[in-house]
N, C-alpha and C positions, 0 to 999 in steps of 0.2 A: 201537713203537706204529704201527699202520697209519694211513693218511690218514683212513679212515672213523672210526676210534677217536678220532683227534685232533679231527675235526670234532664228534663227540659231546661231547668234553671242552670244546671251545670253546663249544658251545651251553649246556652246564651252567654254565660260567663267566660267560657273558653273561646268564644267567637271574637277573638282579637289577635293581634300579632304579638302579645306579651304572654309568656307562660305564667300559669298560676299554680302554686304549690298545693298539694293535697291538704296540707294543714290550713292554708288560707281558705280553700274551698269549704273545708269542714267548719271553720270559724264563721264564714259568711252564711252557711246554711244551717248552723246549729246542730250538727251531727258529729260523730267521731270520724277520724281520718279513715278508719277501717271501713266505715259505710261508704265513704267516697271511693276507696279502692274497689269495693264491690260494685258500686254504680258504674265506675269506669269500665270494669270488666264486662258488665251487662251491655253498656253502650257499644263497646267494641264488638260484642257478639251480634249487635244489631247493625253492623257495618259502619259504625261511626269511626272515622280515621282519627284517633286520638294519639298524639305523640307523647311519649314520656321523656322529657328532656332533663338535663341536669338542673334546670331552673324550675321545673314544674310541668304541668300538663298543657298541651296546646292542641287545639282542634285544627287538623289539616284540611283546608278547603281546596279541593282540586280545582275548582273554578277560578280561584285567585291565582293559581299557578299557570294559567293559560298563557301561552306565548313564551314561557321559559324553556330553556334548553337544559338538558341533564346529561351528565357523563359520570362514569365511575372511574376513579383514578386508583391504580395499584401503586402504593408507596411503601417505603421502608425508611425508618430513621429511629434515632434514639429518643428517649423520654425528654431529654434536654432540648430537643429540636421541635417539640410539639407546638410551642407558641409560635415559632418562626413559620412552621408549615401552615398553621391555621390563619395567621396574620397575612401571609403571602396570598392565600386563596381569597380571603375577604377583602384585602386591599385592591385586588384586581377585579372585584365585582362578583365574586362567587359566594354562594351560601353553602356551607358544609352541612348537609342534611343528616349524615350519620357516619358511623365508623363500623366496620365489620372485619372479622378475621375468619380465616378458614382453619379451624382447630382439628388436629389429627383425630381426636376422639369424639368430639361433640358436633363436628361439622361447622356450618356457618353460625357465628355468633354476631348479632347486629344490635347496635344501640343508637337511638336517635340523639343527635347533638344540637342541631339547628344553631349553627354559628353563622351569624349574618354580618357582623361588623368586627373590626379589629378590637373594639372594646369587649365584645362577646368572647373573642379569643383570649384576651387578657384575663377576663373573669374566670374562664374555664381553667386557664393555666394556674391562676392563683388558688383555685379550689383544689387542683391537682397537687400543687406543692404543699398545701395545708393538710391534705388528707393522708391517712396512713395507707391508702390503697394505691394500686398501680394502674396505669392505663391499660386498656384492653390489648394494645399491640405488644405488651411484654409477654403475652402468651405465645407469640409467634416470632420472637426475637426482632421485633420492630416492623414486621411485615403485616400490612393491613390495607384496607380499601376505604375510600370515601366516596359517597355519592354527592356530587356538587351540582348546583343549579346556578345558571347565569342568564342574563337577558339575551345572549346571542352565542352562537357557535364560535364566533371570533373571540369572545371573552374566554370561553373554555379553552380555545387554542392557546391564548396568552397564558392562562393559568398552567396548562400542560407544559408549555415551553419553559416557564419559570421554575416549576417543580423539577423538570429535567435538568435545568441549569444548576439548581441547588443540590442536585444529587439525590433527591427524594423519590423521584419517579422510577418505578421498576419497568424497564422496557420489555415488551413482549418478545 
């Protein structure tokens, strides 16, 4: 299989709503994980929108997102409140696409999350608790941003109101 054929196969494998780890892609294609990482980099250079989530790679299909509304929320909370924040957003119909911080030295640092359901939020929280690492918002004393998608502006308004009620939303 040539590199181009392998990248087409990767794109077809990623063409689902379920992230696939680099290790799993490597196993399915009979190559090393490093080859997959290199292929992903080449695909991104060809304008493929591949998200690197905490569960694996996901091909972002702009066409499937048609009709969704998007808003960036500026929030601040403790590490202990991560699960509640993510669950609040997902229970109200929002999908947390990413987390970003404005770092004094490095500027904006952004990481794809793709938290769609309360179960996704629980799995992320469990991995956070089990890891030795800290969440990105600890770099900025809890201050961070989430890009959230929902089916309507009304749902985004409900999410905003609930984040404000819980004290997570940073008001402009």
